[in-house]
C-alpha positions as CSV (number, residue, x, y, z in Angstrom):
1,M,98.9,78.1,72.5
2,S,97.7,75.2,74.7
3,N,101.2,73.8,74.4
4,M,102.6,77.1,75.8
5,A,100.1,77.0,78.7
6,S,101.1,73.4,79.6
7,N,104.7,74.5,79.7
8,D,103.8,77.4,81.9
9,D,101.9,75.0,84.2
10,K,105.0,72.7,84.4
11,L,107.2,75.7,85.3
12,A,104.7,77.0,87.9
13,S,104.6,73.6,89.6
14,K,108.4,73.7,89.9
15,G,108.2,77.1,91.6
16,K,109.9,79.0,88.7
17,S,109.0,82.6,88.0
18,L,106.9,83.1,85.0
19,V,107.2,86.9,84.6
20,K,107.2,87.5,80.9
21,A,106.6,90.2,78.4
22,E,103.4,90.4,76.5
23,D,103.1,91.4,72.8
24,D,103.1,95.0,73.8
25,G,106.4,94.7,75.6
26,I,105.0,95.2,79.0
27,V,106.1,92.7,81.7
28,Y,103.3,91.4,83.9
29,V,103.4,89.4,87.1
30,K,100.5,87.4,88.6
31,I,99.8,87.9,92.3
32,S,97.2,87.0,94.7
33,I,95.9,89.1,97.6
34,K,94.5,87.1,100.5
35,G,92.6,88.5,103.5
36,L,92.9,87.1,107.0
37,D,89.5,85.6,106.5
38,G,90.8,83.4,103.7
39,R,89.1,85.2,100.8
40,E,91.5,85.6,97.9
41,L,91.6,87.5,94.6
42,F,94.1,87.1,91.7
43,F,95.6,89.9,89.7
44,K,97.8,90.3,86.7
45,V,99.8,93.6,87.2
46,N,102.4,95.5,85.3
47,Q,105.6,95.0,87.2
48,D,106.5,98.7,86.7
49,K,103.2,100.2,87.9
50,F,102.3,101.0,91.5
51,L,100.3,98.3,93.4
52,V,97.7,100.8,94.6
53,R,95.3,100.0,91.8
54,A,95.3,96.2,92.7
55,F,94.9,97.0,96.4
56,K,92.0,99.4,95.8
57,K,90.3,96.9,93.5
58,Y,90.7,94.2,96.2
59,C,89.1,96.4,98.8
60,E,86.3,97.3,96.5
61,E,85.5,93.7,95.7
62,M,85.7,92.7,99.4
63,E,83.8,95.8,100.5
64,L,86.7,97.1,102.7
65,E,88.0,100.6,103.1
66,Y,91.4,100.9,101.4
67,H,92.8,103.6,103.8
68,T,92.3,101.3,106.8
69,M,94.1,98.3,105.3
70,Q,97.7,97.1,105.4
71,F,99.2,94.9,102.7
72,L,102.1,92.6,103.6
73,L,104.5,90.3,101.7
74,D,105.1,86.8,102.8
75,D,108.1,87.9,105.0
76,G,105.9,90.4,106.8
77,Q,107.3,93.5,105.0
78,R,104.6,96.2,104.6
79,I,103.8,97.3,101.1
80,R,103.1,101.0,100.4
81,G,101.0,100.6,97.3
82,E,101.2,104.3,96.3
83,H,105.0,104.2,96.2
84,Q,106.1,100.6,95.4
85,T,105.9,98.4,92.3
86,P,106.3,94.6,92.0
87,K,109.7,95.2,90.4
88,M,110.9,97.3,93.4
89,L,109.8,94.6,95.8
90,N,111.2,91.7,93.7
91,V,107.8,90.2,93.6
92,E,107.7,87.0,91.6
93,N,104.9,85.4,89.7
94,G,102.5,83.6,92.1
95,A,103.4,85.8,95.1
96,E,100.8,86.0,97.8
97,I,100.1,89.3,99.5
98,T,98.2,89.4,102.8
99,A,95.6,92.1,103.4
100,A,95.1,92.9,107.0
101,N,93.0,95.4,108.9
102,P,95.1,96.4,111.9
103,Q,93.4,96.1,115.2
104,T,93.6,99.0,117.6
105,G,92.6,99.1,121.3
106,G,92.0,96.1,123.5
107,G,94.5,94.5,125.7
108,G,93.0,96.1,128.8
109,P,93.1,94.5,132.2
110,T,90.5,91.8,132.9
111,L,88.2,92.1,135.8
């Protein structure tokens, strides 16, 4: 098993996708969710399940309100966790998702 892990590490260092099926036939992908403050959590998610569970868990751990957050892929594409899966978004192993709390207001004239 350690030999398999070392092979996975070698592939990861080369930037290759490591999405693979587990013994139960379910394919998982490893992602990280990182806030604008730099705090980061790692998740192993089923590529066919909606991302909302991971997003809610991130918010719970970081003491944030899920309904106020936006989650973005590296290219800035917004993720709708209740309606999108990693497979739909072509998310690869090791992908980083940014969690942002959109700012409203401000930008008024200075005196």
